[in-house]
C-alpha atoms as a printed R data frame, in Angstrom:
    type eleno elety resid chain resno       x       y       z
1   ATOM     1    CA   MET     A     1  15.875  15.300  31.049
2   ATOM     2    CA   LYS     A     2  17.093  13.738  27.839
3   ATOM     3    CA   TYR     A     3  14.686  12.960  25.044
4   ATOM     4    CA   PRO     A     4  15.594   9.549  23.537
5   ATOM     5    CA   ILE     A     5  17.097   9.923  20.073
6   ATOM     6    CA   HIS     A     6  14.984   7.127  18.578
7   ATOM     7    CA   LYS     A     7  11.809   9.042  19.493
8   ATOM     8    CA   VAL     A     8  13.137  12.167  17.797
9   ATOM     9    CA   ARG     A     9  14.075  10.152  14.705
10  ATOM    10    CA   ASN     A    10  10.678   8.416  14.565
11  ATOM    11    CA   ASN     A    11   8.806  11.700  14.964
12  ATOM    12    CA   LEU     A    12  10.857  13.355  12.198
13  ATOM    13    CA   TYR     A    13  10.214  10.381   9.898
14  ATOM    14    CA   HIS     A    14   6.476  10.534  10.646
15  ATOM    15    CA   TYR     A    15   6.233  14.255   9.894
16  ATOM    16    CA   ARG     A    16   8.339  13.932   6.737
17  ATOM    17    CA   THR     A    17   6.020  11.183   5.490
18  ATOM    18    CA   LEU     A    18   2.940  13.308   6.260
19  ATOM    19    CA   LEU     A    19   4.405  16.283   4.392
20  ATOM    20    CA   LEU     A    20   5.253  14.096   1.398
21  ATOM    21    CA   SER     A    21   1.701  12.709   1.256
22  ATOM    22    CA   MET     A    22   0.266  16.227   1.470
23  ATOM    23    CA   LEU     A    23   2.554  17.298  -1.380
24  ATOM    24    CA   TYR     A    24   1.434  14.369  -3.548
25  ATOM    25    CA   ARG     A    25  -2.252  15.032  -2.822
26  ATOM    26    CA   ASN     A    26  -2.377  18.817  -3.009
27  ATOM    27    CA   LEU     A    27   0.311  19.762  -5.513
28  ATOM    28    CA   TYR     A    28   0.186  16.787  -7.892
29  ATOM    29    CA   GLY     A    29  -3.469  15.771  -7.435
30  ATOM    30    CA   MET     A    30  -2.755  12.119  -6.658
31  ATOM    31    CA   LYS     A    31  -5.503  10.193  -4.887
32  ATOM    32    CA   ILE     A    32  -3.892   8.781  -1.739
33  ATOM    33    CA   GLY     A    33  -5.959   7.247   1.072
34  ATOM    34    CA   SER     A    34  -5.663   8.060   4.735
35  ATOM    35    CA   ASN     A    35  -2.951   6.541   6.890
36  ATOM    36    CA   THR     A    36  -0.879   5.416   3.883
37  ATOM    37    CA   ARG     A    37   2.897   5.224   4.143
38  ATOM    38    CA   ILE     A    38   4.984   6.094   1.099
39  ATOM    39    CA   SER     A    39   8.767   5.924   1.314
40  ATOM    40    CA   VAL     A    40  10.624   9.086   0.360
41  ATOM    41    CA   HIS     A    41  12.654   6.852  -1.961
42  ATOM    42    CA   ALA     A    42   9.590   5.580  -3.851
43  ATOM    43    CA   LYS     A    43   9.072   6.982  -7.330
44  ATOM    44    CA   LEU     A    44   5.530   8.010  -8.193
45  ATOM    45    CA   ASP     A    45   5.023   8.993 -11.834
46  ATOM    46    CA   LYS     A    46   4.648  12.751 -12.149
47  ATOM    47    CA   THR     A    47   4.022  12.675 -15.921
48  ATOM    48    CA   ASN     A    48   0.375  11.749 -15.245
49  ATOM    49    CA   PRO     A    49   0.093  12.271 -11.476
50  ATOM    50    CA   LYS     A    50  -3.713  12.303 -11.375
51  ATOM    51    CA   GLY     A    51  -3.630   8.706 -12.613
52  ATOM    52    CA   ILE     A    52  -2.153   7.435  -9.332
53  ATOM    53    CA   ASN     A    53  -4.751   6.006  -6.934
54  ATOM    54    CA   ILE     A    54  -3.517   4.489  -3.662
55  ATOM    55    CA   GLY     A    55  -5.898   3.163  -1.002
56  ATOM    56    CA   SER     A    56  -5.923   3.607   2.769
57  ATOM    57    CA   HIS     A    57  -3.581   1.850   5.220
58  ATOM    58    CA   THR     A    58  -1.172   0.870   2.431
59  ATOM    59    CA   GLN     A    59   2.630   0.700   2.513
60  ATOM    60    CA   ILE     A    60   4.785   1.665  -0.502
61  ATOM    61    CA   THR     A    61   8.403   0.824   0.359
62  ATOM    62    CA   PHE     A    62  11.725   2.191  -0.924
63  ATOM    63    CA   GLY     A    63  12.623   1.960  -4.583
64  ATOM    64    CA   VAL     A    64   9.066   1.220  -5.749
65  ATOM    65    CA   ALA     A    65   8.108   2.789  -9.088
66  ATOM    66    CA   VAL     A    66   4.417   3.393  -9.748
67  ATOM    67    CA   LEU     A    67   3.969   4.316 -13.405
68  ATOM    68    CA   THR     A    68   0.982   5.927 -15.127
69  ATOM    69    CA   HIS     A    69   2.366   6.563 -18.588
70  ATOM    70    CA   ASP     A    70   3.983   4.640 -21.425
71  ATOM    71    CA   PHE     A    71   6.132   7.043 -23.437
72  ATOM    72    CA   VAL     A    72   6.734   4.693 -26.372
73  ATOM    73    CA   ASN     A    73   3.036   3.950 -26.960
74  ATOM    74    CA   ARG     A    74   1.931   7.462 -25.918
75  ATOM    75    CA   LEU     A    75  -0.440   6.119 -23.260
76  ATOM    76    CA   HIS     A    76  -1.605   7.761 -20.045
77  ATOM    77    CA   LEU     A    77  -3.419   5.210 -17.876
78  ATOM    78    CA   ASP     A    78  -4.698   5.155 -14.294
79  ATOM    79    CA   THR     A    79  -2.889   2.849 -11.876
80  ATOM    80    CA   TYR     A    80  -4.677   1.604  -8.746
81  ATOM    81    CA   ILE     A    81  -3.291   0.159  -5.514
82  ATOM    82    CA   GLY     A    82  -5.934  -1.028  -3.041
83  ATOM    83    CA   ASP     A    83  -6.482  -0.678   0.693
84  ATOM    84    CA   TYR     A    84  -4.383  -2.631   3.251
85  ATOM    85    CA   THR     A    85  -1.780  -3.497   0.618
86  ATOM    86    CA   PHE     A    86   2.005  -3.885   0.856
87  ATOM    87    CA   ILE     A    87   4.290  -3.170  -2.116
88  ATOM    88    CA   GLY     A    88   7.779  -4.630  -1.566
89  ATOM    89    CA   ALA     A    89  11.063  -2.825  -2.173
90  ATOM    90    CA   ASN     A    90  12.192  -2.104  -5.738
91  ATOM    91    CA   SER     A    91   8.944  -3.332  -7.288
92  ATOM    92    CA   VAL     A    92   7.535  -1.750 -10.442
93  ATOM    93    CA   ILE     A    93   3.802  -1.234 -10.981
94  ATOM    94    CA   LEU     A    94   3.204  -0.661 -14.702
95  ATOM    95    CA   PRO     A    95   0.607   1.758 -16.118
96  ATOM    96    CA   GLY     A    96  -3.030   0.687 -16.121
97  ATOM    97    CA   VAL     A    97  -2.530  -2.069 -13.541
98  ATOM    98    CA   ARG     A    98  -4.913  -2.590 -10.632
99  ATOM    99    CA   VAL     A    99  -3.494  -4.147  -7.431
100 ATOM   100    CA   GLY     A   100  -6.440  -5.271  -5.292
101 ATOM   101    CA   ASN     A   101  -7.266  -4.742  -1.623
102 ATOM   102    CA   HIS     A   102  -5.418  -6.827   1.002
103 ATOM   103    CA   CYS     A   103  -2.572  -7.775  -1.360
104 ATOM   104    CA   ILE     A   104   1.150  -8.293  -0.937
105 ATOM   105    CA   VAL     A   105   3.566  -7.650  -3.820
106 ATOM   106    CA   GLY     A   106   6.956  -9.241  -3.199
107 ATOM   107    CA   THR     A   107  10.284  -7.452  -3.365
108 ATOM   108    CA   GLY     A   108  11.563  -6.759  -6.877
109 ATOM   109    CA   SER     A   109   8.323  -7.792  -8.592
110 ATOM   110    CA   ILE     A   110   7.320  -6.307 -11.936
111 ATOM   111    CA   VAL     A   111   3.523  -6.066 -11.955
112 ATOM   112    CA   THR     A   112   2.304  -6.210 -15.558
113 ATOM   113    CA   LYS     A   113  -1.273  -7.457 -15.002
114 ATOM   114    CA   ASP     A   114  -4.051  -6.917 -12.472
115 ATOM   115    CA   ILE     A   115  -3.745  -8.663  -9.107
116 ATOM   116    CA   PRO     A   116  -7.033  -9.787  -7.516
117 ATOM   117    CA   ASP     A   117  -8.034  -8.946  -3.940
118 ATOM   118    CA   HIS     A   118  -6.550 -11.029  -1.082
119 ATOM   119    CA   SER     A   119  -3.524 -12.263  -3.083
120 ATOM   120    CA   VAL     A   120   0.255 -12.529  -2.896
121 ATOM   121    CA   ALA     A   121   2.154 -11.838  -6.136
122 ATOM   122    CA   VAL     A   122   5.895 -12.218  -6.748
123 ATOM   123    CA   GLY     A   123   8.373 -12.384  -9.602
124 ATOM   124    CA   ASN     A   124   9.176 -10.888 -12.977
125 ATOM   125    CA   PRO     A   125   6.539 -10.734 -14.304
126 ATOM   126    CA   ALA     A   126   4.564 -10.862 -11.062
127 ATOM   127    CA   ARG     A   127   2.395 -13.949 -10.709
128 ATOM   128    CA   VAL     A   128  -0.178 -14.706  -8.040
129 ATOM   129    CA   VAL     A   129   1.247 -17.459  -5.810
130 ATOM   130    CA   LYS     A   130  -1.331 -17.412  -3.035
131 ATOM   131    CA   THR     A   131  -4.949 -16.302  -2.701
132 ATOM   132    CA   GLY     A   132  -7.407 -15.963   0.137
133 ATOM   133    CA   ILE     A   133  -5.027 -14.088   2.450
134 ATOM   134    CA   GLN     A   134  -6.027 -11.399   4.917
135 ATOM   135    CA   THR     A   135  -3.834  -8.396   5.665
136 ATOM   136    CA   GLY     A   136  -4.012  -5.776   8.349
137 ATOM   137    CA   GLU     A   137  -2.736  -2.240   8.446
138 ATOM   138    CA   TYR     A   138   0.087  -1.563   5.942
139 ATOM   139    CA   GLY     A   139  -0.384  -4.994   4.359
140 ATOM   140    CA   VAL     A   140   0.891  -7.012   7.313
141 ATOM   141    CA   LEU     A   141  -0.185 -10.627   6.835
142 ATOM   142    CA   ILE     A   142  -2.695 -11.866   9.388
143 ATOM   143    CA   SER     A   143  -2.498 -15.582  10.166
144 ATOM   144    CA   PRO     A   144  -5.708 -17.657  10.377
145 ATOM   145    CA   ASP     A   145  -5.186 -17.948  14.160
146 ATOM   146    CA   GLN     A   146  -5.086 -14.157  14.490
147 ATOM   147    CA   GLN     A   147  -8.213 -13.879  12.328
148 ATOM   148    CA   ALA     A   148 -10.067 -16.324  14.600
149 ATOM   149    CA   ASN     A   149  -8.900 -14.472  17.718
150 ATOM   150    CA   SER     A   150  -9.912 -11.079  16.358
151 ATOM   151    CA   ARG     A   151 -13.337 -12.418  15.344
152 ATOM   152    CA   SER     A   152 -13.918 -13.970  18.736
153 ATOM   153    CA   THR     A   153 -12.915 -10.708  20.417
154 ATOM   154    CA   GLU     A   154 -15.317  -8.773  18.188
155 ATOM   155    CA   GLU     A   155 -18.091 -11.281  18.896
156 ATOM   156    CA   LYS     A   156 -17.442 -10.969  22.629
157 ATOM   157    CA   GLN     A   157 -17.618  -7.184  22.349
158 ATOM   158    CA   ASP     A   158 -20.920  -7.442  20.447
159 ATOM   159    CA   ASP     A   159 -22.311  -9.802  23.089
160 ATOM   160    CA   PHE     A   160 -21.203  -7.431  25.829
161 ATOM   161    CA   ASN     A   161 -22.857  -4.450  24.078
162 ATOM   162    CA   GLU     A   162 -26.117  -6.401  23.600
163 ATOM   163    CA   ASN     A   163 -26.270  -7.299  27.306
164 ATOM   164    CA   GLU     A   164 -26.019  -3.684  28.425
């Protein structure tokens, strides 16, 4: 019986990502939440690795640079990326910046200032273009219809549990 090649590839990718996260946490001392995906092509600053704080269920895509130091000004600052956040390809998160929970940072953005929770930021420098959004796992945008459906399902489950 043949094992489909795409399953082998996906399993290898999953294990490679887990090993990379373990390396970042245990060897470098970075604070990385559970179930967070970090591309092997992302660049996390190893000059001040303990300054990197990434929340749970977050996606850091390829080419992203998360910086925690400024060589010219001799600064070492903590950089925070929240839970359920998506950082688009080739974006740069500068030292000392805080990206909130449930945020989306567009591809190629240069984040120079804090981004509040539930926001979309794009551009160079990154500017907030939308607020009040809701994201799911890995920063996937949830539409208002999906939010209403998920709430009604949860309410139905609560009603069912109360009746038992």
